[in-house]
C-alpha positions in Angstrom: 55.2 110.7 113.0 55.8 107.0 112.0 52.9 104.6 112.4 53.4 101.6 114.6 52.8 98.3 112.9 52.2 94.8 114.1 52.6 91.5 112.3 52.1 87.8 113.2 55.2 85.8 112.4 56.2 82.2 113.0 59.4 81.6 115.0 60.4 78.1 116.0 56.9 76.8 115.0 55.1 79.3 117.3 53.0 82.3 116.2 54.3 85.5 117.7 53.0 89.0 117.2 55.7 91.6 116.7 55.2 95.3 116.9 57.3 98.3 115.9 57.7 101.0 113.3 59.1 98.6 110.7 57.0 97.1 107.9 55.4 93.7 108.1 57.8 92.5 105.4 60.7 93.5 107.7 59.2 91.5 110.6 58.8 88.5 108.3 62.4 88.8 107.2 63.7 89.0 110.8 61.6 85.9 111.7 62.9 84.1 108.7 66.5 84.9 109.7 65.9 83.6 113.2 64.3 80.4 111.9 67.2 79.8 109.5 69.7 80.2 112.4 67.6 77.8 114.5 67.6 75.2 111.7 71.4 75.6 111.3 71.9 74.9 115.0 69.4 72.0 115.0 71.6 70.3 112.5 74.6 70.2 114.8 75.3 67.0 116.7 74.1 67.0 120.3 72.2 70.3 119.9 68.8 68.6 120.4 69.9 67.2 123.8 70.8 70.6 125.2 68.6 72.4 127.7 66.4 75.2 126.2 68.4 77.8 128.0 71.6 76.6 126.3 69.8 76.5 122.9 68.8 80.1 123.4 72.3 81.1 124.4 73.8 79.4 121.3 71.2 81.1 119.1 72.0 84.5 120.7 75.8 83.9 120.3 75.4 83.0 116.6 73.2 86.0 115.8 75.6 88.3 117.7 78.5 86.8 115.8 76.8 87.5 112.5 76.1 91.1 113.7 79.8 91.8 114.6 81.0 90.2 111.3 78.6 92.4 109.3 79.6 95.5 111.3 83.3 94.8 110.6 82.6 94.3 106.9 80.7 97.6 106.8 83.6 99.3 108.5 86.1 97.8 105.9 83.8 98.9 103.0 83.5 102.4 104.4 87.3 102.7 104.7 87.7 101.4 101.2 85.2 103.9 100.0 87.0 106.8 101.7 90.3 105.6 100.1 88.7 105.5 96.7 87.1 109.0 97.2 90.5 110.4 98.3 92.2 108.8 95.2 89.5 110.3 92.9 90.0 113.7 94.6 93.8 113.4 94.2 93.4 112.5 90.5 91.0 115.4 89.7 93.7 118.0 88.9 95.3 115.5 86.5 92.0 114.9 84.7 91.5 118.7 84.3 95.0 119.1 82.9 95.9 121.3 85.9 98.8 119.2 86.9 101.3 116.8 85.4 101.3 113.2 86.6 104.1 112.5 89.0 107.0 110.7 87.4 108.1 108.6 90.3 106.2 106.1 92.5 102.7 106.6 90.9 100.2 103.9 91.3 100.1 101.9 88.0 96.3 101.2 88.3 95.5 104.9 88.6 97.4 105.7 85.4 95.7 102.9 83.5 92.3 104.0 84.8 93.0 107.6 83.9 93.9 106.7 80.3 91.0 104.2 79.9 88.5 106.8 81.0 89.7 109.2 78.3 91.7 111.4 80.6 94.7 113.2 79.3 97.9 114.1 81.1 101.4 115.0 80.4 103.9 112.4 81.4 107.6 113.2 81.2 110.8 111.2 81.8 109.0 108.0 82.9 110.3 104.6 82.2 107.7 101.7 82.2 108.8 98.2 82.7 107.3 95.3 80.6 104.7 94.5 83.2 103.2 98.0 83.4 100.1 97.3 81.3 
């Protein structure tokens, strides 16, 4: 079972004790991120005149915005990874000389990558334009 940790951190100039199953370094990183966001908001015109509740709401909105942007980026990277894995899977028979490369509509980058990585394949009846490589 994981050990519960506590750490004293400074958020907004106040010492706060955080507790959880993460490391002290993680708690410090979280506190640093919140302080950075608070500093960003403090630099905006009119922010200092806002009531504390509005400041907390703006901080929450900014952190939530960062969270959703990071989540979207992760989703895009996972999709890109899946596409690359599928492309590699689709190329495997060509690398093992089990199949000939298709002669029509093949992705130029994949052919170049195949050749650059020392792969061999039989290509027949293919016309390359001047911009191929």
